[in-house]
N, C-alpha and C positions, 0 to 999 in steps of 0.2 A: 312526717318521719321518713317516708319513702324517698323524698327528694334529698333529704340529708344523707341517707345511706348512699344514694347514687353519687352525690357530690364527694363524699368521703372516699368512695371507691375510685372515682376519677382522679382525685388528688393523689391518693396513694400510688396509683399506676403512673401518674405523671412523674412522681418522684423516682419510681423505678426506671422510667424512660430517660430521665435526666442522668441517672446513674449509668445506664447503658451507654449513653452518648459520651460521658466523661471518661469511660475506660478506653484504653488503647484500641485502635481499630483491628489490628492484626493480633492473632493469638500468640505468636511467638514473641511479641512485645509485652505480653501480660506476665505478671508474676503468678505463682501458684495460688496465692490468696485471692487475686483478682479473678482467676478462673473459677475458683470455688464460689465466690460471691456472685459472679455472673451466672453461673449454672443454677445456683439456688434461687436467685431473683427470677430467672426465666421459668423455673419450675413453679414458683409461687404465682407468677403472672398467668401461666397456662392453667393451673389448678383453679384460680379465681375465674378465669374466662369460661372454662368448661363447666365448672360448678354452677355458675350463674346461668349459663346457657341451658344446662340440663334441668335446672330447677324452674325454668320458665321465667326468670327475672331478666327480661330483655333490656330494660333501661340500664341495669347494672352491667350486663355483658357488653353493651355498647360503650358504657363509661370506661370499662377496662380497656377496650381497643382505642377509643379516642384519647383517653388519658395517656396511654403509653405512647401513641404516635405524637401527640402534642408535646409531651415531656421530652421525647427524643429530639423533636425539632427545636425546642428551646435549648436543650443541652448541646446542640450542634453549633450554637452561636459561638464564634471563636473567642470573644472576650469572656463570656461566661465559662466556657470550657477551660480556658487557660487559667482563670481565677480558681476554679474548682481543683485543677491539678496542682496549682501553687499552694492552695490552702490545706487540702487533705492529701495525706501521703498515700492513701489507698488508691488514688487515681493516677499516680505517677507511673510512667512506663518503667519496665524493668531495665536495669543497667545492662548494656551490651557486654557480653563475655568476649574476651580476646580469643581469636581463632587459634586453635591448636593445629600444628602441622600433623598431617595424617601419615602414619608409618607406611613405608614402602613407596612413597612418592619421591620422585627425583626432583632435584632443584636445578638441574642443568639445562632446563629448557626442553626436556623431552629426549635429548640425545644421550646415548650411552657412551661412556668413555671406554674405548677398547685399548688395551695394551697388549703388545705382542712380545 
């Protein structure tokens, strides 16, 4: 039973790692939903690791670490990452917003037009 729990914890953390790898790398490319999911998954990951570590369950705490790292490595495979992004909308990067002109900026190349 102990090995089954270790395997399940490792598999769950590997799924979290694949999810982290499929999200956009830069935070400004993430949507608000992706930021919330990423934060929540990170908190769950850390609670599991610290909880198993403090309770003296060393195999499970190692399974959390190894599962997360292996999952992230698998998720970084370009073909798998691209297929996850194409299949699930949650992994798609945010659409770029058009740049708004800033008020007070001159468009004449930095020179002021002086009239006398």
